[in-house]
C-alpha positions in Angstrom: -29.5 25.8 8.5 -29.1 22.4 6.9 -27.2 23.8 3.9 -24.9 25.8 6.2 -24.0 22.6 8.1 -23.3 20.7 4.9 -21.0 23.5 3.7 -19.2 23.5 7.0 -18.7 19.7 6.9 -17.5 20.0 3.3 -15.0 22.7 4.2 -13.7 20.6 7.1 -13.2 17.6 4.8 -11.3 19.8 2.3 -9.2 21.3 5.0 -8.4 17.9 6.4 -7.4 16.7 2.9 -5.3 19.7 2.4 -3.5 19.2 5.8 -2.9 15.5 4.9 -1.5 16.5 1.6 0.9 19.0 3.2 2.0 16.4 5.7 2.7 13.9 2.9 4.7 16.4 0.9 6.7 17.6 3.9 7.7 14.1 5.0 8.5 13.2 1.3 10.8 16.3 1.3 12.5 15.2 4.5 12.9 11.7 3.2 14.4 12.9 -0.1 16.8 15.2 1.8 18.0 12.3 4.0 18.6 10.1 1.0 20.4 12.9 -0.9 22.7 13.6 2.1 23.4 9.8 2.5 24.3 9.5 -1.2 26.6 12.6 -1.0 28.4 11.1 2.0 28.7 7.7 0.3 30.1 9.3 -2.9 32.6 11.4 -0.9 33.7 8.3 1.0 34.1 6.3 -2.2 36.0 9.1 -4.0 38.3 9.7 -1.0 39.3 6.0 -0.9 40.2 6.0 -4.6 43.1 8.3 -4.1 
């Protein structure tokens, strides 16, 4: 009984760590996408003003 509860707690900790890692990766992807779009818009604006 005691060992089963320890395994359950360990599994919950691993699952929580996995979910936290997924959240970090997702928000990093969203942030990088926003930065990339902003750079593309800035580059398009600069190139259009040069002509």
